[in-house]
C-alpha positions in Angstrom: -19.2 16.5 -25.9 -15.4 15.9 -25.9 -15.1 17.2 -22.4 -17.7 14.8 -21.2 -15.9 11.8 -22.7 -12.6 13.0 -21.1 -14.3 13.3 -17.7 -15.9 9.9 -18.0 -12.6 8.3 -18.9 -11.0 9.8 -15.8 -13.9 8.5 -13.7 -13.6 5.0 -15.2 -9.8 5.0 -14.8 -10.2 6.0 -11.1 -12.7 3.2 -10.5 -10.4 0.7 -12.2 -7.5 1.9 -10.1 -9.6 1.4 -6.9 -10.6 -2.1 -8.0 -7.0 -2.9 -8.7 -5.9 -1.7 -5.3 -8.7 -3.7 -3.6 -7.5 -6.8 -5.5 -3.9 -6.2 -4.5 -5.0 -5.7 -0.8 -6.8 -9.0 -0.9 -3.7 -10.8 -2.3 -1.4 -9.2 0.2 -3.6 -10.5 3.1 -2.7 -14.0 1.9 1.0 -13.5 2.4 2.7 -15.1 5.3 5.6 -13.7 7.4 8.0 -15.9 5.4 6.8 -14.4 2.1 7.4 -10.9 3.4 10.9 -11.8 4.7 11.8 -13.4 1.3 10.5 -10.3 -0.5 12.7 -8.1 1.8 15.8 -10.2 1.0 15.1 -10.1 -2.7 14.9 -6.3 -2.5 18.2 -6.2 -0.6 20.0 -8.2 -3.2 18.3 -6.3 -6.0 19.6 -3.1 -4.4 23.1 -4.5 -4.2 22.9 -5.3 -8.0 21.8 -1.8 -8.8 24.6 -0.3 -6.6 27.2 -2.5 -8.3 25.9 -1.4 -11.7 25.8 2.3 -10.7 28.5 2.9 -8.1 28.0 6.7 -8.3 24.9 6.1 -6.2 27.2 5.6 -3.2 28.1 9.3 -3.4 24.7 10.4 -2.1 25.1 12.1 1.3 23.8 10.6 4.5 21.4 13.5 5.3 19.6 12.9 2.0 19.4 9.2 2.7 18.0 9.8 6.2 15.4 12.2 4.8 14.3 9.7 2.2 14.2 6.9 4.8 11.9 8.9 7.0 9.8 10.0 4.1 9.1 6.5 2.9 8.6 5.1 6.4 6.2 7.8 7.5 2.9 6.3 6.2 3.6 2.7 7.3 4.6 3.9 10.8 1.5 6.1 11.0 -0.8 3.2 9.9 0.8 0.8 12.3 1.0 2.8 15.5 -1.1 5.9 15.3 -4.2 5.2 13.1 -7.2 4.0 15.1 
């Protein structure tokens, strides 16, 4: 009985997660290019604040940063250019 409840909670949590992602996708479709540009600028300045607060982040090597850059860019690049 307990296992069934646990499984049903996971199922419901999965469905709620999918509904949330669908809602977010609908909201993102309403954004204009200006909204996206302003978001990117806010992320840039937020990153500058974080680096000023934690200057030891500047000691991360370039190879690690390049690997992280490609890792985070892989899915959007795939979706944009290669997915049919």
